[in-house]
Backbone as JSON, one array per atom type, in Angstrom:
{
  "sequence": "DSWPVESRFPLGHYVAMVGEIGTKSVETEVLLHEHDIPCDAFSAKVMACLPPSDYKISLEPGREDLRHLPILSIDPPGC",
  "N": [[-9.42, -21.58, -12.61], [-9.81, -23.52, -9.74], [-11.18, -25.46, -6.95], [-11.51, -28.58, -6.71], [-14.02, -30.64, -5.09], [-13.3, -33.25, -4.45], [-10.58, -33.08, -4.23], [-7.42, -32.66, -2.51], [-6.01, -30.49, -3.06], [-5.94, -27.21, -4.53], [-6.69, -26.19, -7.98], [-4.78, -24.27, -10.15], [-2.99, -21.67, -11.7], [0.23, -20.41, -12.73], [1.16, -17.15, -12.11], [2.86, -14.89, -11.66], [6.33, -14.25, -10.6], [7.2, -12.77, -7.78], [8.98, -12.45, -5.7], [10.86, -13.32, -2.8], [9.3, -15.24, -0.21], [8.11, -13.68, 2.74], [9.61, -11.46, 2.57], [9.41, -8.05, 3.14], [8.74, -6.07, 1.09], [7.83, -7.72, -0.9], [5.64, -9.07, 0.31], [4.06, -6.82, 0.86], [3.5, -5.98, -1.82], [1.98, -8.22, -2.69], [-0.29, -8.06, -0.97], [-1.33, -5.58, -1.79], [-2.0, -6.17, -4.44], [-3.86, -8.45, -4.1], [-5.96, -7.25, -2.9], [-6.8, -5.31, -4.68], [-5.77, -2.74, -4.61], [-4.91, 0.36, -5.74], [-1.74, 1.14, -6.87], [-0.14, 2.69, -8.63], [2.26, 4.94, -9.92], [2.34, 8.34, -9.01], [0.74, 10.97, -10.96], [2.22, 13.65, -12.94], [0.72, 15.95, -12.5], [-0.38, 15.52, -10.03], [1.92, 15.34, -8.48], [2.92, 17.87, -8.76], [1.39, 19.24, -6.86], [2.6, 18.85, -4.41], [4.45, 20.15, -1.59], [7.46, 22.17, -1.8], [10.78, 20.59, -1.73], [12.36, 21.54, 0.38], [10.63, 22.24, 2.24], [9.45, 23.03, 5.54], [7.86, 21.97, 8.47], [5.92, 23.8, 10.68], [5.14, 23.93, 13.99], [1.92, 24.56, 15.35], [0.53, 26.32, 18.19], [-0.53, 24.23, 20.83], [-0.5, 21.91, 19.35], [0.94, 18.67, 18.72], [3.94, 17.14, 17.72], [3.84, 14.19, 16.02], [5.3, 12.71, 14.23], [7.26, 10.86, 14.59], [6.06, 8.5, 15.35], [4.63, 5.47, 14.25], [2.03, 5.75, 12.43], [-1.1, 5.19, 10.98], [-3.74, 6.0, 8.9], [-6.95, 5.21, 7.76], [-9.33, 6.24, 5.72], [-12.91, 6.03, 5.5], [-14.87, 5.11, 2.6], [-15.97, 7.88, 0.61], [-15.3, 9.76, 2.49]],
  "CA": [[-8.87, -22.03, -11.33], [-10.94, -24.07, -8.92], [-10.78, -26.42, -5.93], [-12.55, -29.62, -6.71], [-14.4, -31.19, -3.74], [-12.57, -34.52, -4.13], [-9.14, -32.88, -4.23], [-6.84, -31.96, -1.36], [-5.24, -29.26, -3.53], [-6.61, -26.39, -5.55], [-6.11, -26.09, -9.3], [-4.53, -22.91, -10.45], [-1.98, -21.33, -12.69], [1.38, -19.51, -12.36], [0.88, -15.75, -12.63], [4.13, -14.09, -11.59], [7.26, -14.42, -9.57], [7.36, -11.42, -7.23], [10.16, -12.38, -4.84], [11.07, -14.27, -1.73], [8.32, -15.13, 0.78], [8.56, -13.11, 3.98], [10.28, -10.16, 2.32], [8.43, -6.99, 3.42], [8.33, -5.47, -0.12], [7.05, -8.7, -1.57], [4.37, -9.19, 1.11], [3.26, -5.57, 0.6], [3.06, -6.02, -3.17], [0.94, -9.19, -2.76], [-1.4, -7.56, -0.39], [-1.9, -4.6, -2.67], [-2.63, -6.91, -5.57], [-4.96, -9.31, -3.68], [-7.11, -6.34, -2.48], [-7.09, -4.4, -5.79], [-5.45, -1.41, -4.12], [-4.06, 1.01, -6.79], [-0.35, 1.52, -6.44], [0.56, 3.23, -9.68], [3.03, 6.14, -9.63], [1.46, 9.53, -9.09], [1.0, 11.7, -12.18], [2.92, 14.85, -12.8], [-0.24, 16.91, -12.02], [-0.43, 15.27, -8.53], [3.26, 15.62, -7.88], [2.98, 19.27, -8.69], [0.7, 19.71, -5.73], [3.44, 18.7, -3.25], [5.31, 21.32, -1.26], [8.89, 22.08, -2.25], [11.5, 19.63, -0.93], [12.9, 22.17, 1.52], [9.45, 22.62, 3.19], [9.58, 22.69, 6.96], [6.62, 21.99, 9.19], [5.99, 24.56, 11.87], [4.02, 23.47, 14.9], [1.05, 25.61, 15.92], [0.31, 26.12, 19.6], [-1.5, 23.25, 21.14], [-0.37, 20.73, 18.49], [2.08, 17.84, 19.15], [4.58, 16.49, 16.54], [3.79, 12.77, 16.21], [5.91, 12.14, 13.07], [8.17, 9.79, 15.0], [5.23, 7.36, 15.57], [4.15, 4.76, 13.01], [0.6, 6.04, 12.47], [-1.77, 4.96, 9.69], [-5.15, 6.43, 8.92], [-7.66, 4.75, 6.64], [-10.67, 6.96, 5.71], [-13.96, 5.23, 4.85], [-15.29, 5.67, 1.27], [-16.78, 9.08, 0.66], [-14.97, 10.62, 3.55]],
  "C": [[-10.04, -22.41, -10.47], [-10.34, -24.97, -7.8], [-11.83, -27.55, -5.9], [-12.78, -30.24, -5.37], [-13.57, -32.43, -3.42], [-11.09, -34.36, -4.09], [-8.62, -32.21, -3.05], [-6.13, -30.61, -1.75], [-6.09, -28.49, -4.51], [-5.98, -26.48, -6.9], [-5.95, -24.61, -9.58], [-3.41, -22.76, -11.55], [-0.9, -20.42, -12.21], [1.04, -18.14, -12.92], [2.15, -14.94, -12.67], [5.0, -14.51, -10.48], [7.52, -13.0, -8.96], [8.52, -11.34, -6.27], [10.06, -13.47, -3.79], [9.95, -14.12, -0.65], [8.87, -14.58, 2.07], [9.24, -11.79, 3.77], [9.2, -9.08, 2.34], [7.91, -6.37, 2.07], [7.46, -6.44, -0.91], [5.66, -8.89, -1.02], [3.49, -7.93, 0.87], [2.67, -5.65, -0.78], [1.89, -7.12, -3.3], [-0.33, -8.69, -2.14], [-2.17, -6.43, -1.22], [-2.65, -5.2, -3.89], [-3.89, -7.71, -5.17], [-6.2, -8.4, -3.49], [-7.41, -5.28, -3.55], [-6.81, -2.91, -5.34], [-4.45, -0.81, -5.18], [-2.7, 1.43, -6.17], [0.52, 2.04, -7.56], [1.3, 4.5, -9.2], [2.14, 7.31, -9.84], [1.76, 10.27, -10.4], [1.74, 13.0, -11.9], [1.99, 15.87, -12.19], [-0.3, 16.71, -10.44], [0.79, 15.63, -7.78], [3.5, 17.1, -7.8], [2.32, 19.97, -7.52], [1.53, 19.68, -4.42], [4.2, 20.0, -2.97], [6.73, 21.16, -1.75], [9.7, 21.14, -1.32], [12.12, 20.2, 0.31], [11.83, 22.59, 2.45], [9.69, 22.22, 4.58], [8.23, 22.9, 7.66], [6.81, 22.85, 10.49], [4.8, 24.25, 12.81], [3.2, 24.65, 15.36], [0.88, 25.29, 17.45], [-0.77, 25.12, 19.91], [-1.48, 21.96, 20.3], [0.96, 20.01, 18.87], [2.61, 17.21, 17.83], [4.65, 14.99, 16.8], [4.4, 12.02, 14.97], [6.82, 10.94, 13.38], [7.4, 8.46, 15.31], [4.77, 6.76, 14.26], [2.58, 4.75, 12.98], [0.0, 5.86, 11.02], [-3.26, 5.31, 9.86], [-5.82, 5.97, 7.59], [-9.06, 5.37, 6.71], [-11.7, 6.05, 4.97], [-14.31, 5.87, 3.49], [-16.19, 6.81, 1.44], [-16.38, 10.04, 1.74], [-14.27, 11.82, 3.03]]
}
């Protein structure tokens, strides 16, 4: 795959059909793929570390429940 200097268009090849442009799930899949972000299913060992499905969070004094907000945290490498 390349983009010759004398061409208005790049040269490439078909890789896969992932879905309709603009669909949230398709755009997410493309971003994960383009940036080599692993998105494999978690192993049974990892899943075993999760709390039970009926787990309830109890707030400690001085803490605020922010689960209703769309918050994302990205930790730097080695953090």
